[in-house]
C-alpha angles and dihedrals in degrees: 000000000000117000111263114235121208110222120243126245130199092247091048092052094048092046092049093050091050092051092045091054092044093051094043107043091161094050135263124305093207140013117275124211131203117193127212092182135248091065099307115128138171111218120201107199127210089244089061099255118134117209138177116230136182121215119200145146114257110242097226107034094029088221123140116255137179125206127187121238103186146283126302130261091021086060105047125212090255092051092047090053090051089055090048091054091048091051093047089051090054091049090052087058091050093254126135109236093210093051091047092049092050089052092051092047091049091051090049091048091051090046092054091048093049097069120161090257094050092050092044092052090051090049092050092050089063095052127096107208138154116264093248091052092050091052092048092048092048091063089056094047091050089060091050093046092051093064109019104013095105097042119102104257092229091058099050113113129206088251091056090056093041090059090057092048094047093059090069096030092057090052091054093252092135098159090051092048091052092049090051090056092044095051092045089051091053091053093047092050089051090050091051089052090051092049093244097122138011103240149353102270090186088074088068088066096050110131094009097105114096108249125215131198111287113252121205124217112277113259139166100235095164107100093227093050090046090050090053090051092051090049092049092049092053090050096042112125116207139152087221096081094176091056091055091049089050090049091051093048097043098077092045097054100024095201123151110288093236089056092046095053091047095051113137129207090230088067095051115094107194093178093059095027095234138126115208124189140141112259112235092229093059104029094095094045106038109001087211121147122241116223120215113192108219119222120217088258092053092048090051092053092048093049091051091047090052090066089063098043097102091209093301120151087223124083090216107031124185115261091229098044123022090197091068131056125240114287122273090247097051097095096046092045090052090051089051091051089053089055102259111135122216090252089057106042140358133179090255089054091079087075093054091047093052093046092050100044097039088055104036102031108024092030098218117166111275089228091064092046094049092048091050089050086058090241117150106267121184132195126232090280094054095254120139112246118251114257091246094050112134090353093152090050091048091052089056091048094049093049091048089049092054091047089051090052089053090049091052091051092050092048090049095049092050094043119107092196108137089212089091094049089054095049102031109130117245 
């Protein structure tokens, strides 16, 4: 007949511990065990610690095993009994409680390691992006890290992410709010692929951000206003000589400002009067180069700029460090110094000006213009045009565009229209 065990009570445990301490003022000589039955024991160690343990027979090897549950009184009698019942339920299913617990603990450990920030940093390390894009993205990730960076990615809820987005949305920073959701979505999709979470919770917030009317980059698309701008650029006095060269070249090539400032001499072919580079917006998708035919005016500006290069690989090197290009704000800051507000003209606006006037004034085919803008242009069969498509026609267009810019400046200089005197920047 099995030995009958009298169950423990909280008062019995406390009374026993008091008596044990009273009768052994110098400490115990050996460990003492109190049993609650069904494998649950309270072990009082010689060092004074009191720990719950569970004794059982392993289902596969049939060997006796003991696993710790936790310290008393942090783990109460009631909680210890709950653990015992959980373990006995596992044994009834033929599962080893210790193996199961180790699996749960390992999953929890991995979950705590796989925070949103840790997963995002791993995701970013696998991306190939332009420097300017990396810097812009980093500002978005900093906002995400501030609120959810330390949370296990599998535990983040749509509401957690919504709180991050709303901080910018409520301030009217709609583009930033949308980028926060977009970048978070990229990280969550990566985590799903890696098996670190079940789904992209950012998708739950799709369409929830308050939209506002799309605003295009400011640009002076009126020929007279553009002529005034060209005149002002030629007469702009600045100690930053490379910024002025960039300003003079910008309207003639109308590339993205980030691509202009990062131009390298190795990509300039003076013999064929072309500049070939991979646009940042398509580098990750196609890797194809974009060819910019250089007019005689553009070549002249580049040759003059070369005399001030100081052996830099960049066409427009920074004044403080020849191993870096001018900053991404250089063009816009120069426009501000000339008196053009951000609502009137931006560096990106040269693209809008060229697109408008090449189409409406010079009447070049929109297909040529779009291709020269490095926009994705497709033929009647839906295929993207080859990068050399219509190159000869584009050379003609780019030379005519530069000649037209010169014509505008001459007309402006000879004009006696008081409109300029009224609007001339101080």
